[in-house]
C-alpha positions as MATLAB code, in Angstrom:
seq = 'MKNYYPYKISAPVDITGEVHEIDNGRIILDHIPLVDSIKIAGFAQINSFINIPADKFFCYYSEDTFYRDANCLVLFNTANNGRTVSVDYKAVGTVVTADDMNEIKKHLETAHKFLLTTVPSAEEGAMWIVP';
ca = [
     126.437  183.449   74.453;
     124.524  180.145   74.442;
     124.885  178.438   77.758;
     127.424  175.596   78.086;
     126.486  172.406   80.713;
     128.193  169.864   82.466;
     128.694  165.623   81.402;
     126.423  164.479   83.183;
     124.495  161.517   81.560;
     122.162  160.715   84.359;
     120.445  164.403   84.663;
     119.872  165.386   81.286;
     118.606  168.984   81.018;
     115.570  170.009   78.709;
     116.613  171.471   75.498;
     113.473  173.379   74.123;
     112.712  175.047   70.650;
     116.761  175.191   69.324;
     115.897  176.276   66.033;
     118.345  175.718   62.674;
     118.455  176.330   59.395;
     118.805  172.883   57.482;
     122.064  173.124   55.586;
     123.862  170.732   53.196;
     121.264  167.739   54.537;
     122.362  168.861   58.321;
     122.542  170.811   61.709;
     125.219  170.533   64.644;
     122.805  170.647   68.387;
     124.378  173.302   70.381;
     124.292  169.878   72.662;
     125.415  166.277   72.908;
     121.698  165.023   72.450;
     120.706  161.688   74.739;
     119.847  158.506   72.427;
     116.420  158.897   71.428;
     115.603  162.646   72.732;
     115.341  164.335   69.592;
     112.595  165.775   68.908;
     111.391  167.542   65.541;
     107.998  168.769   63.816;
     106.893  167.162   60.622;
     110.211  164.380   61.145;
     110.716  161.459   62.683;
     113.764  159.298   63.513;
     115.260  156.321   61.485;
     117.900  154.342   62.460;
     120.619  154.595   59.111;
     121.952  157.485   57.460;
     121.907  156.391   53.726;
     119.022  157.385   52.002;
     116.815  159.810   54.518;
     113.769  160.183   53.193;
     112.444  163.560   53.310;
     109.961  163.933   56.521;
     112.946  161.552   58.257;
     115.842  162.598   59.973;
     119.554  160.849   61.650;
     121.546  160.945   64.366;
     124.536  159.183   65.102;
     124.332  159.499   69.612;
     127.562  157.448   69.750;
     125.723  156.019   73.211;
     128.460  153.147   73.081;
     131.271  155.433   73.921;
     129.119  157.099   76.483;
     128.838  159.963   73.925;
     132.740  161.071   74.074;
     132.636  160.755   70.651;
     129.025  162.226   69.877;
     129.027  165.237   67.035;
     126.051  167.027   67.849;
     125.251  166.385   63.799;
     121.322  165.554   62.669;
     121.278  164.107   59.189;
     118.822  165.215   56.575;
     117.763  164.725   53.048;
     118.838  167.667   51.173;
     116.021  168.259   50.027;
     115.343  169.906   52.593;
     117.530  171.942   52.547;
     117.066  175.738   53.636;
     114.245  174.504   56.060;
     113.990  175.888   59.345;
     113.655  173.380   62.333;
     112.760  174.074   66.042;
     114.285  170.814   67.629;
     113.493  170.005   71.495;
     116.007  166.918   73.258;
     118.045  166.294   76.222;
     121.473  167.210   76.445;
     123.299  165.298   78.514;
     126.547  167.653   78.071;
     127.841  170.506   76.083;
     130.748  170.158   72.827;
     133.036  173.785   72.822;
     133.983  174.226   69.644;
     136.869  176.435   68.412;
     133.471  178.174   67.484;
     133.085  178.459   71.245;
     136.480  179.444   71.817;
     136.993  181.961   69.328;
     133.467  183.924   70.720;
     134.838  183.890   74.095;
     138.535  185.214   72.883;
     136.442  188.225   71.265;
     134.752  188.803   74.368;
     137.865  188.752   76.697;
     139.386  191.269   74.211;
     136.584  193.588   74.494;
     136.909  193.840   77.851;
     140.554  194.169   77.980;
     140.327  197.129   75.512;
     137.506  198.728   77.485;
     139.205  198.567   80.479;
     142.703  199.831   79.477;
     140.346  202.905   77.892;
     138.130  204.067   81.323;
     139.859  202.914   83.925;
     142.434  205.378   84.678;
     145.645  204.082   85.781;
     148.017  204.470   88.945;
     149.733  207.615   87.015;
     146.734  209.344   86.555;
     146.277  208.654   90.573;
     143.665  205.981   90.613;
     143.442  203.976   93.934;
     142.238  201.060   95.116;
     141.707  200.149   97.866;
     142.780  196.397   98.749;
     141.132  193.684  101.002;
];
């Protein structure tokens, strides 16, 4: 499970070596990047998503909404599809996605099933000490 960071523009967290594979000309970062903080070896940032050259990337940071509309997308030329990149950046928070919630739900369901099958019930003579 990944770490989650609270929304805090004044104290961004350093993220180093976050690995992604470019698919359909994009990656989705795990956290919300601080404006102009993204570093990707072999690539340089540009300010437009139109006709992105093969050695460039674009990210809409949503700084004008204080990152509230940030989608964590980093766009590339589709010629880079299948390429693995390592990303360094400063994170101002973490967006919780449906995939994250499903992972938490699965973890809780697994833990619940484990407890049901391993912890003796009161009928089986279990004794609980309550402070």
